[in-house]
FIDOLO-108384 format. One record per residue: residue number from 0; x, y, z of N, C-alpha, C, CB in turn. Coordinates in nm, 4 decimals. Glycine has a CB too. Layout:
// residues N
{NUM, {X, Y, Z}, {X, Y, Z}, {X, Y, Z}, {X, Y, Z}}
...
This chain:
// residues 109
{0, {-0.6873, -0.0467, -3.2181}, {-0.7254, -0.1972, -3.2545}, {-0.8085, -0.2414, -3.1361}, {-0.5890, -0.3027, -3.2760}}
{1, {-0.8398, -0.2990, -3.2342}, {-0.9738, -0.4184, -3.0504}, {-0.9500, -0.5795, -3.0963}, {-1.2671, -0.3888, -3.0634}}
{2, {-0.9302, -0.6370, -2.9998}, {-0.9543, -0.7701, -2.9668}, {-1.0764, -0.8037, -3.0105}, {-0.9424, -0.7978, -2.8345}}
{3, {-1.1348, -0.8963, -3.1222}, {-1.2293, -0.9443, -3.1962}, {-1.2250, -1.1397, -3.1784}, {-1.1961, -0.8739, -3.3567}}
{4, {-1.3049, -1.1916, -3.1609}, {-1.3452, -1.3359, -3.1658}, {-1.2521, -1.3867, -3.2452}, {-1.4838, -1.3691, -3.2158}}
{5, {-1.2423, -1.3621, -3.3515}, {-1.1399, -1.4057, -3.4400}, {-1.0360, -1.4654, -3.3655}, {-1.0882, -1.3001, -3.5213}}
{6, {-0.9831, -1.3579, -3.3075}, {-0.8379, -1.3240, -3.2042}, {-0.8203, -1.4151, -3.1522}, {-0.8300, -1.2222, -3.0930}}
{7, {-0.9407, -1.4261, -3.0660}, {-0.9777, -1.5136, -2.9249}, {-0.9402, -1.6623, -2.9851}, {-1.1720, -1.5008, -2.8634}}
{8, {-1.0292, -1.6746, -3.0642}, {-1.0134, -1.7999, -3.1073}, {-0.8689, -1.8576, -3.1755}, {-1.1179, -1.8099, -3.1951}}
{9, {-0.8066, -1.7572, -3.2470}, {-0.7244, -1.7483, -3.2852}, {-0.5129, -1.7925, -3.1627}, {-0.7887, -1.6136, -3.3408}}
{10, {-0.5678, -1.6938, -3.0251}, {-0.5584, -1.7289, -2.9548}, {-0.5267, -1.8725, -2.8886}, {-0.6156, -1.6805, -2.9493}}
{11, {-0.6703, -1.9388, -2.8462}, {-0.6941, -2.0118, -2.8049}, {-0.6380, -2.1598, -2.8332}, {-0.7856, -1.9828, -2.8107}}
{12, {-0.6868, -2.0889, -3.0026}, {-0.5708, -2.2478, -3.0786}, {-0.4320, -2.2605, -3.0731}, {-0.5692, -2.2660, -3.2444}}
{13, {-0.3056, -2.1295, -3.0880}, {-0.2158, -2.1605, -3.0661}, {-0.2086, -2.2198, -2.9120}, {-0.1485, -2.0664, -3.1072}}
{14, {-0.2626, -2.1501, -2.8046}, {-0.2123, -2.2246, -2.6630}, {-0.2549, -2.3310, -2.6244}, {-0.2317, -2.1631, -2.5539}}
{15, {-0.3595, -2.3733, -2.6779}, {-0.4112, -2.5478, -2.7376}, {-0.2698, -2.5764, -2.7545}, {-0.5242, -2.5770, -2.9149}}
{16, {-0.2413, -2.5429, -2.8988}, {-0.0592, -2.6057, -2.9448}, {0.0454, -2.5823, -2.8962}, {-0.0009, -2.5744, -3.0603}}
{17, {0.0142, -2.5449, -2.8018}, {0.1406, -2.5032, -2.6902}, {0.1329, -2.5606, -2.6088}, {0.1593, -2.3834, -2.6304}}
{18, {0.0467, -2.6374, -2.5424}, {-0.0177, -2.7022, -2.4395}, {0.0361, -2.8340, -2.4822}, {-0.1784, -2.6839, -2.4277}}
{19, {-0.0171, -2.8512, -2.5838}, {0.0381, -3.0316, -2.6485}, {0.1234, -3.0102, -2.6637}, {-0.0007, -3.1184, -2.7735}}
{20, {0.2459, -2.9642, -2.7294}, {0.4363, -2.9342, -2.7956}, {0.3522, -2.9217, -2.9580}, {0.6136, -3.1364, -2.7740}}
{21, {0.3379, -2.8757, -2.8805}, {0.3098, -2.9380, -3.1673}, {0.3514, -2.7629, -3.2233}, {-0.0416, -2.9892, -3.2863}}
{22, {0.3188, -2.6578, -3.1193}, {0.3293, -2.5131, -3.2039}, {0.4883, -2.5185, -3.2853}, {0.3206, -2.3545, -3.0734}}
{23, {0.4392, -2.4843, -3.3870}, {0.5515, -2.4509, -3.5233}, {0.6551, -2.3212, -3.4238}, {0.4370, -2.3546, -3.7195}}
{24, {0.7316, -2.2742, -3.5307}, {0.8160, -2.1931, -3.4765}, {0.7278, -2.0300, -3.5095}, {0.9788, -2.2236, -3.5498}}
{25, {0.6862, -2.0235, -3.6919}, {0.5736, -1.9456, -3.6879}, {0.4427, -1.9420, -3.5870}, {0.5347, -1.9664, -3.7973}}
{26, {0.3980, -1.9945, -3.5500}, {0.2841, -2.0403, -3.4695}, {0.3752, -1.9538, -3.3310}, {0.2475, -2.2476, -3.4656}}
{27, {0.4744, -1.9849, -3.2425}, {0.5725, -1.8965, -3.1660}, {0.5151, -1.7867, -3.1484}, {0.6991, -1.8701, -3.2243}}
{28, {0.5532, -1.7334, -3.2718}, {0.6314, -1.6071, -3.3384}, {0.4911, -1.5549, -3.3114}, {0.7116, -1.6058, -3.5180}}
{29, {0.3560, -1.5839, -3.3751}, {0.2320, -1.5345, -3.3730}, {0.1069, -1.5547, -3.2605}, {0.1966, -1.5753, -3.4832}}
{30, {0.1785, -1.6587, -3.1685}, {0.1423, -1.6560, -3.0486}, {0.1890, -1.5273, -2.9405}, {0.1846, -1.7794, -3.0109}}
{31, {0.3503, -1.5078, -2.9874}, {0.3471, -1.3628, -2.9068}, {0.3893, -1.2218, -2.9529}, {0.4276, -1.3757, -2.7978}}
{32, {0.2858, -1.2702, -3.0803}, {0.2237, -1.1064, -3.1092}, {0.0871, -1.1027, -3.1371}, {0.2884, -1.0282, -3.2395}}
{33, {0.0240, -1.2035, -3.0876}, {-0.1174, -1.2138, -2.9996}, {-0.0963, -1.1681, -2.8643}, {-0.1777, -1.3667, -2.9864}}
{34, {-0.0118, -1.2617, -2.7778}, {-0.0078, -1.1705, -2.6580}, {0.0653, -1.0807, -2.6164}, {-0.0045, -1.2173, -2.5756}}
{35, {0.1622, -1.0382, -2.6863}, {0.1636, -0.8765, -2.7026}, {0.0271, -0.7965, -2.7091}, {0.2368, -0.8408, -2.8376}}
{36, {-0.0318, -0.7988, -2.8182}, {-0.1593, -0.7320, -2.7994}, {-0.2241, -0.7413, -2.7143}, {-0.2308, -0.7451, -2.8668}}
{37, {-0.2794, -0.8971, -2.7040}, {-0.3579, -0.9009, -2.5069}, {-0.3092, -0.7434, -2.4092}, {-0.2457, -1.0888, -2.3768}}
{38, {-0.1763, -0.7594, -2.3994}, {-0.0890, -0.7522, -2.2704}, {-0.1162, -0.5874, -2.3411}, {0.1022, -0.8529, -2.2438}}
{39, {-0.0952, -0.5696, -2.4527}, {-0.1027, -0.3679, -2.4574}, {-0.2436, -0.3122, -2.4249}, {-0.0705, -0.2887, -2.6408}}
{40, {-0.3482, -0.4016, -2.5358}, {-0.5086, -0.3475, -2.5196}, {-0.5288, -0.3703, -2.3188}, {-0.6542, -0.4902, -2.6468}}
{41, {-0.4481, -0.4736, -2.2226}, {-0.5106, -0.4960, -2.0646}, {-0.4845, -0.3487, -2.0378}, {-0.4210, -0.6221, -1.9391}}
{42, {-0.3461, -0.2798, -2.0740}, {-0.2242, -0.2241, -1.9532}, {-0.3418, -0.0612, -2.0402}, {0.0516, -0.2596, -1.9914}}
{43, {-0.4096, -0.0668, -2.1815}, {-0.4660, 0.0583, -2.2163}, {-0.6131, 0.1021, -2.1513}, {-0.4749, 0.0546, -2.3641}}
{44, {-0.6688, -0.0373, -2.1335}, {-0.7859, -0.0152, -2.0900}, {-0.8069, -0.0421, -1.9596}, {-0.8646, -0.0717, -2.1569}}
{45, {-0.6918, -0.0674, -1.8503}, {-0.6365, -0.0750, -1.7293}, {-0.6116, 0.0444, -1.6709}, {-0.5318, -0.1427, -1.7318}}
{46, {-0.5417, 0.0635, -1.7206}, {-0.4608, 0.2296, -1.6518}, {-0.5627, 0.3438, -1.6318}, {-0.3333, 0.3126, -1.7759}}
{47, {-0.6053, 0.3356, -1.6896}, {-0.7186, 0.4988, -1.5510}, {-0.7697, 0.4697, -1.4461}, {-0.8786, 0.5793, -1.5968}}
{48, {-0.7410, 0.3191, -1.4049}, {-0.8579, 0.2244, -1.3251}, {-0.7374, 0.2243, -1.2240}, {-0.9337, 0.0458, -1.4009}}
{49, {-0.6001, 0.1493, -1.2813}, {-0.5130, 0.1740, -1.2103}, {-0.3982, 0.3174, -1.1733}, {-0.4716, 0.0818, -1.2461}}
{50, {-0.4718, 0.3804, -1.2321}, {-0.4641, 0.5561, -1.1621}, {-0.5057, 0.5905, -1.0020}, {-0.5873, 0.6615, -1.2531}}
{51, {-0.5738, 0.4964, -1.0989}, {-0.7075, 0.6001, -0.9188}, {-0.6455, 0.5419, -0.8135}, {-0.9417, 0.5434, -0.8814}}
{52, {-0.6347, 0.3965, -0.8493}, {-0.6179, 0.3004, -0.7646}, {-0.4814, 0.3800, -0.6786}, {-0.5948, 0.1438, -0.8473}}
{53, {-0.4083, 0.4343, -0.7517}, {-0.2700, 0.4470, -0.6914}, {-0.2875, 0.5865, -0.6283}, {-0.1378, 0.4358, -0.8051}}
{54, {-0.3579, 0.6691, -0.6810}, {-0.4139, 0.7593, -0.5749}, {-0.4726, 0.7718, -0.5036}, {-0.4438, 0.8169, -0.5799}}
{55, {-0.6062, 0.6587, -0.4988}, {-0.6397, 0.6281, -0.3122}, {-0.5600, 0.5588, -0.2651}, {-0.7688, 0.5522, -0.2594}}
{56, {-0.4604, 0.4778, -0.2972}, {-0.4123, 0.4213, -0.1863}, {-0.2838, 0.5293, -0.1209}, {-0.3631, 0.2662, -0.2312}}
{57, {-0.2776, 0.6252, -0.1811}, {-0.1729, 0.7872, -0.1518}, {-0.2087, 0.8036, -0.0938}, {-0.1459, 0.9117, -0.2103}}
{58, {-0.4331, 0.8081, -0.0724}, {-0.4669, 0.8833, -0.0052}, {-0.4731, 0.8285, 0.1732}, {-0.5824, 0.9229, -0.0770}}
{59, {-0.5771, 0.7018, 0.1713}, {-0.4717, 0.6374, 0.2583}, {-0.3831, 0.5919, 0.3566}, {-0.4458, 0.6408, 0.2492}}
{60, {-0.2592, 0.5996, 0.2204}, {-0.0782, 0.6341, 0.2435}, {-0.1258, 0.7545, 0.4154}, {0.0321, 0.7763, 0.0271}}
{61, {-0.1391, 0.8657, 0.3852}, {-0.1655, 0.9639, 0.4083}, {-0.2549, 1.0138, 0.5197}, {-0.1890, 0.9876, 0.3177}}
{62, {-0.3720, 0.9360, 0.4893}, {-0.4531, 0.9659, 0.6297}, {-0.4038, 0.8932, 0.7041}, {-0.5984, 0.9466, 0.6436}}
{63, {-0.3095, 0.7710, 0.6696}, {-0.2868, 0.6726, 0.7824}, {-0.1778, 0.7408, 0.9103}, {-0.2147, 0.5250, 0.7058}}
{64, {-0.0730, 0.8029, 0.7873}, {-0.0159, 0.9100, 0.8413}, {-0.0568, 0.9984, 0.9787}, {-0.0192, 0.9815, 0.7428}}
{65, {-0.1661, 1.0846, 0.9025}, {-0.2306, 1.1473, 0.9851}, {-0.2344, 1.1388, 1.1355}, {-0.3242, 1.1328, 0.9461}}
{66, {-0.3653, 0.9838, 1.1081}, {-0.3524, 0.8772, 1.2096}, {-0.3151, 0.8775, 1.3396}, {-0.2843, 0.8041, 1.1738}}
{67, {-0.1714, 0.8071, 1.2732}, {-0.1040, 0.7871, 1.3641}, {-0.0180, 0.8905, 1.4381}, {-0.0488, 0.7034, 1.3251}}
{68, {0.0043, 0.9657, 1.3752}, {0.0861, 1.1131, 1.3651}, {0.0008, 1.1535, 1.5546}, {0.0135, 1.2602, 1.1643}}
{69, {-0.1697, 1.1634, 1.4639}, {-0.2582, 1.1741, 1.5945}, {-0.3017, 1.0457, 1.7115}, {-0.3899, 1.2223, 1.5366}}
{70, {-0.2507, 0.9614, 1.6775}, {-0.2512, 0.8714, 1.7650}, {-0.1596, 0.8741, 1.9116}, {-0.2227, 0.7717, 1.6873}}
{71, {-0.0069, 0.8704, 1.8661}, {0.1260, 0.9341, 1.9172}, {0.1134, 1.0697, 2.0145}, {0.2126, 0.9761, 1.7838}}
{72, {0.0895, 1.1438, 1.9377}, {0.0520, 1.2817, 2.0275}, {-0.0883, 1.2270, 2.1522}, {-0.0223, 1.4358, 1.8865}}
{73, {-0.1912, 1.1578, 2.1463}, {-0.2840, 1.1444, 2.2120}, {-0.2325, 1.0748, 2.3619}, {-0.3794, 1.0737, 2.1266}}
{74, {-0.1320, 0.9258, 2.2983}, {-0.0495, 0.8621, 2.4031}, {0.0535, 0.9630, 2.5258}, {0.0489, 0.7675, 2.3095}}
{75, {0.1424, 1.0387, 2.4273}, {0.1681, 1.1316, 2.4961}, {0.1960, 1.2454, 2.6013}, {0.1563, 1.1276, 2.4762}}
{76, {-0.0123, 1.2744, 2.4929}, {-0.0497, 1.4040, 2.6407}, {-0.1931, 1.3301, 2.7592}, {-0.1466, 1.6151, 2.5362}}
{77, {-0.1744, 1.1416, 2.7216}, {-0.1402, 1.1003, 2.8657}, {-0.0879, 1.0727, 2.9786}, {-0.1451, 1.0704, 2.8794}}
{78, {0.0586, 1.0486, 2.8948}, {0.2015, 1.0516, 2.9610}, {0.1729, 1.1818, 3.0110}, {0.3473, 1.0355, 2.8627}}
{79, {0.1248, 1.2690, 3.0003}, {0.1897, 1.3989, 2.9917}, {0.0645, 1.3831, 3.1544}, {0.1718, 1.5366, 2.8100}}
{80, {-0.0280, 1.3943, 3.1391}, {-0.1305, 1.3731, 3.2149}, {-0.1126, 1.3600, 3.2969}, {-0.1940, 1.3112, 3.2036}}
{81, {-0.0722, 1.1901, 3.3443}, {-0.0361, 1.1227, 3.3988}, {0.0559, 1.1286, 3.4698}, {-0.0355, 1.0670, 3.3539}}
{82, {0.1601, 1.1772, 3.4638}, {0.2546, 1.3074, 3.5450}, {0.1931, 1.3663, 3.6356}, {0.3007, 1.4284, 3.4630}}
{83, {0.1028, 1.4167, 3.5329}, {0.0899, 1.5651, 3.6618}, {0.0357, 1.5330, 3.8063}, {-0.0370, 1.6965, 3.6076}}
{84, {-0.1276, 1.4728, 3.7308}, {-0.1733, 1.3135, 3.8009}, {-0.0271, 1.2377, 3.9570}, {-0.1643, 1.1626, 3.6003}}
{85, {0.0163, 1.2036, 3.8574}, {0.1560, 1.1026, 4.0505}, {0.2460, 1.2360, 4.0450}, {0.3334, 0.8675, 4.0016}}
{86, {0.2481, 1.4162, 4.0274}, {0.3128, 1.5312, 4.1211}, {0.2042, 1.5358, 4.1738}, {0.3756, 1.6732, 4.0713}}
{87, {0.0977, 1.5438, 4.1625}, {0.0186, 1.5546, 4.2832}, {-0.0284, 1.5119, 4.3567}, {-0.0357, 1.5830, 4.2895}}
{88, {-0.0219, 1.3661, 4.3762}, {-0.0362, 1.2831, 4.4355}, {0.0706, 1.2571, 4.5414}, {-0.0598, 1.2043, 4.3582}}
{89, {0.2404, 1.3213, 4.4752}, {0.3410, 1.3212, 4.5352}, {0.3649, 1.4448, 4.5741}, {0.4286, 1.2688, 4.4758}}
{90, {0.4037, 1.5264, 4.5826}, {0.3717, 1.6771, 4.6118}, {0.4231, 1.6467, 4.7458}, {0.2030, 1.7454, 4.5954}}
{91, {0.5362, 1.7136, 4.7857}, {0.6696, 1.7304, 4.9231}, {0.7107, 1.5470, 4.9441}, {0.5743, 1.8224, 5.1365}}
{92, {0.7240, 1.4927, 4.8593}, {0.7928, 1.3528, 4.8527}, {0.9272, 1.3993, 4.7633}, {0.6846, 1.2175, 4.7690}}
{93, {1.0449, 1.3430, 4.8446}, {1.1759, 1.4080, 4.7706}, {1.2236, 1.4070, 4.7070}, {1.2491, 1.4176, 4.7819}}
{94, {1.1505, 1.2579, 4.6372}, {1.2206, 1.2380, 4.4893}, {1.0963, 1.1752, 4.3142}, {1.3613, 1.0819, 4.5400}}
{95, {1.0107, 1.3086, 4.4195}, {0.9312, 1.3360, 4.3220}, {0.8911, 1.4113, 4.2236}, {0.8808, 1.3337, 4.3482}}
{96, {0.9570, 1.5549, 4.2438}, {1.0351, 1.6251, 4.1323}, {1.1685, 1.5551, 4.0713}, {1.0778, 1.7618, 4.1883}}
{97, {1.2396, 1.5321, 4.0819}, {1.3169, 1.4100, 4.0087}, {1.2897, 1.3733, 3.8925}, {1.3085, 1.2964, 4.0658}}
{98, {1.1945, 1.2628, 3.9410}, {1.1429, 1.1784, 3.8651}, {0.9984, 1.2523, 3.7652}, {1.1099, 1.0567, 3.9694}}
{99, {0.9335, 1.3182, 3.8327}, {0.8979, 1.4086, 3.7330}, {0.9420, 1.4803, 3.6517}, {0.8551, 1.4637, 3.7584}}
{100, {1.0424, 1.4968, 3.7032}, {1.1453, 1.6237, 3.5714}, {1.2079, 1.5694, 3.4430}, {1.3066, 1.6964, 3.6447}}
{101, {1.2326, 1.4066, 3.4817}, {1.2912, 1.2976, 3.3637}, {1.1838, 1.2537, 3.3142}, {1.3814, 1.1687, 3.4066}}
{102, {1.0608, 1.2630, 3.3545}, {0.9736, 1.2317, 3.2771}, {0.8868, 1.3292, 3.1731}, {0.9081, 1.1749, 3.3546}}
{103, {0.8997, 1.4611, 3.2405}, {0.8259, 1.5994, 3.1333}, {0.9461, 1.5870, 2.9990}, {0.8350, 1.8176, 3.2365}}
{104, {1.0450, 1.5967, 3.1043}, {1.2096, 1.5490, 2.9153}, {1.2034, 1.4615, 2.8275}, {1.3784, 1.4782, 2.9409}}
{105, {1.1923, 1.3663, 2.9193}, {1.1036, 1.2228, 2.8086}, {0.9843, 1.3085, 2.7516}, {1.0148, 1.0474, 2.9204}}
{106, {0.9721, 1.3644, 2.7592}, {0.7962, 1.4132, 2.7116}, {0.8076, 1.4929, 2.5116}, {0.7248, 1.6059, 2.8777}}
{107, {0.9316, 1.6017, 2.6085}, {1.0114, 1.6913, 2.5311}, {1.1262, 1.6368, 2.3783}, {1.0989, 1.7524, 2.6550}}
{108, {1.1017, 1.5214, 2.4516}, {1.2098, 1.4731, 2.3329}, {1.3911, 1.4705, 2.3302}, {1.1742, 1.5707, 2.2174}}
């Protein structure tokens, strides 16, 4: 079924009566039927685009998870590199190795 100008005119007329508070019970039923048709036709027309948008959102969510994982890996690599640099500077210090080992253990999880 496709929506016609006559359908739209009738819908507009019934909505006008509804807003004015003058809609009869049979007209209420007709308005409900027309609204159901509009919604069904909109759903049918929009379904392919909605499916595409859902797929795009899924792809974006997967890409976001990948980038967040890479960011976390880079942060922890930077922390590890920083620990190594500090270890080189603190070589020979009595507390350096235990402190560095704690940092390395935290990096391992």
